[in-house]
N, C-alpha and C positions, 0 to 999 in steps of 0.2 A: 504494500500500500504506500502510495506517495506521501512523503512528509512535507508539510508546508511550514513556513515561518510566520509567526504572529509578531507584528511590529507595533509597539505601543508609542503613541504620540501625545500622551497626556501632558508630559512635562514640556514638550515642544510648543504646546498651545496654552500653557498656564504659567509661563515664566514670570509674568508680572503679578499674579494673584497669590502665589505661594511664597512663604518665607524660605530662607536658606535651609532651615531644619526640616520644614515640611517637604521640600523637594528631595532631600536626602532620604527621608523616610518613605516617600512615595516610590522612589527608585528601588529601595530595599524590598518593598512589598512586591513590586513588579518582578524583581529578580526571583523572589520566592514563588511567584505565580508561574514562572518559567517562560516568560515571553522571550523570543529570540533576540530582539533588539529593542533598546530603549532610546528613542529619539530625543535629542536636546536641541534647543534653538541655537542660532548663530551667536557666537561670543561677541558681545558689544563692549562690556566693561572688562578689559583684559585682566584686571586684578581680581575682582569678585567672581566674574563668570568662569574664569579659568580655575579658580580655587574650587568652585562648585563642581566642575567637571572632574578635577583630580580627586576630590573627596568622594564623589559618587563612584568613580572608577575603583577606588580602594575598597569600597563596600561590596561591589558586585562579585558574585561567585560564578555565575554561569552566563548571564546575559551580555551581549555585546553593547557597548555604549557608542552611540552615533551622534556626531555634532555636525550641524549644518554649516557649510562654508559660504553659503550664498552664491554670489557670482563674482568673487574676487580672488586673486592670488593671495592677497593678504589674509583673507578669511581661511584659506587652506593652511597657510603657515601658522596662523594663530591656533587653529584646531589641532594641528600636529603637535605644537608645543604643549597644549593642555592635555592631550591624550598620550603623551610620550610614555607614561608609566602604566597605561591601561592594559589589562590582560587581553581583552578583545576590543579592538577599536575599529570604527568605521567613520568615514567622512561622507557627507551628502552634498552633492553639487546640484543646486536647483536652477534650472534654466527653462524659460518659457519656450514653447515650440509652436504655438498657434500664431497666425498672422496678427490677430487682435492684440495678444499680449506682447508680442515682440515690438509692434509698432507703438501701441498706446501706453504700455506700462514701462517698457525698457527704452523706447524711442530708438530702436535699432532695426536695421534691415536684416533679412535672413542670412545674407553672406557675412555680416558682421557678427551675428549671433554664433554662426558656425565657426568663425575664426576664433572668437572668445572661448567657445566650448572646447576646441582642440587644445588651446593653451591650458585651460583649467584641467582637462582630463589628463594631460601629460604631467602636469605638476602633481596632481592628486595621486596618481598611480606611482609616482616616485616616492611620495611620502607615506602612502598607506598601501597595505596589501588588500584591503577591503574598501572599495569605492562604490558609492551609489550615485547613479544619474537619475535625478528626480525630474522627469519630463512634465513640466507644468502645462495644463490645458491640452493634454495629448489628444483627447477625443475630438478636438476641433482643429487639429493640425493637418496640413497637407501630407498625404502618405509619402510622397517623394522626399520632402524635407525631413520627415520623421525617420525615414530609412537612412538618409544621409547622416544625420546627427547621431543616430544610434550606431551606425557603422563606425563612426569616428570614436565613439565611446568604447565599443567592443575592441577595436584595433588598439586603443591605448591601454587596455587591460582592466576596464571597469567590470566589476563582478555582478552588479545588480542594476537593472533598468526598471524604474517604476513609472508606469503610465497613469496619469492623473485625469480624473473627470472633475475639473474645477467648477464647471457650471452646475453639475448635479441634476441636470434636467432630463437626461436620457433614461429610459426604462432599464431595469435589470437585465432583461433578455437582450436589449440593444447593446448594453455594455459588454455582455458576454460575447456577442457577435463581433463587437469591435476588437476584443482581445483575440478571439479566434482568427479573424481576418488579418489583424496586424501581425500575428505570429506567422501566418502563411505568407504574407507579403514581404516580411523582413526576416529572412533566414538567420541573420545574426543574433536574433533574440533566442535562438535555440542554444547559444553558447554562453548565456548568462542566466542568472536567477531573475525571473520576471515578477515584479511587484505591481500592486495596484493600490490606488488611493481614490476613493470616491466621496464626494460631498453629499450631505444629507438635506439638500435644499427642499426636496419633496418627500422626505421621509423614507427614501429607498436605498440609502447607502449600505446598510447591512445586507439587504437582499442582493444588491449589485456586487458586493464583495464576494458573497457566496456563489453567485452565478459566474463570476470571474474565475473562481477556483475550479469550477467544473469545466471552464473553457481553457484551462491550462496555466493559470497564475500560480506562482510558487510562494509569494509573500503577500500578506494583506496588512494594510495599515488600519489601526483602530485606536480607540482611546476610552478613558473612563470619564464620564460626565462632560464630554464635549458635544454640543448639540449638532454640529454639522459634520460629524464623523461617525463611521460604523461603531457600534457599541461592543466592547470586548465581551461583555456579559452575554449578549445575544449570540455573538459569533461562537463564544465558548460553548454555549448550550447546544447549538447545532452541531459543532465539531465533535462534541462529546457523544451525543445520542444519534447523530446522523452521519457519522464518519463512513460507515459502510456504503451508504447511498451516494455519498460524495466521492468515495474512492480515495480519501485522503485522511491523514491524521496529523495532530499537532501535539507536541510534547508539553502540555500544560499540567499544572498541579491540580488535577481534577478533584482530589479529596478535600482541598482547602480553598478552591476557587471562590466560593461564595463568601467565605469569611474574609479572604484577602481583599476582594473587591469592595466589600462593605467598609473595610478599614481605609482603603484609598478614597472611597466616596465620603467617608467621615472627615478625612484630612482636607479634602477639597471643599467640603461643605462648611467646615469650620473657618477656612480661609475666606470663603464667600461672605459668611456672616460678619467676619472681622472687618470687611470692606464697607459694610453698610453704615 
């Protein structure tokens, strides 16, 4: 049975609402839960954010710690320094691949984005053995450009390519069809771990993630208490009781999953109340 990776993005999305101690405890609980990767946001404050990364890395026993480098060489260098002592480290390179995001968010043409991507992939694979290319807004990208930039990523040695549905408007079966068709159209994806990230704009993110698994995805992004992301509790329940039908398995701590998730929810809930 195929084994998939569960990637948690709770801390990547709650950087501003949790205290230093709460972030560390959340990471410890996620590690106990058995998620494959714990995503952290880009390092902004080199002193405090780097300290947080190093501290979390010291506590983790099994999970990989991933830090976003954004779209800059400095981001990669900073992430590498912070993760230098981590047992299992990953860096995430986030690049928009749809025309609308390239033009109106980054103010760059496709050729400039491609040039930047090649530079970032080359540097990241020099610094890390585990590099993720996070293809933003992939569901609205031109297939030809997506094939080109993924080809550059794979050639550089990127280990994971994550295709994102930033709009969150397509139906779960349409997302599955997109994953299937993209894998067929871009053979290079067979040489990497294929991840998916779906937004919950219409309440279908969890269903989309599950359908993507059936279509061939290897990694799924989820979170605890983040409204616009697939819920790890829902995904966990389906993976636990429906693994035979999906044809996949995930190495989560099934015996303690409910208790651990309640603890994380309590930490995040306490932080929310403290903000009011």
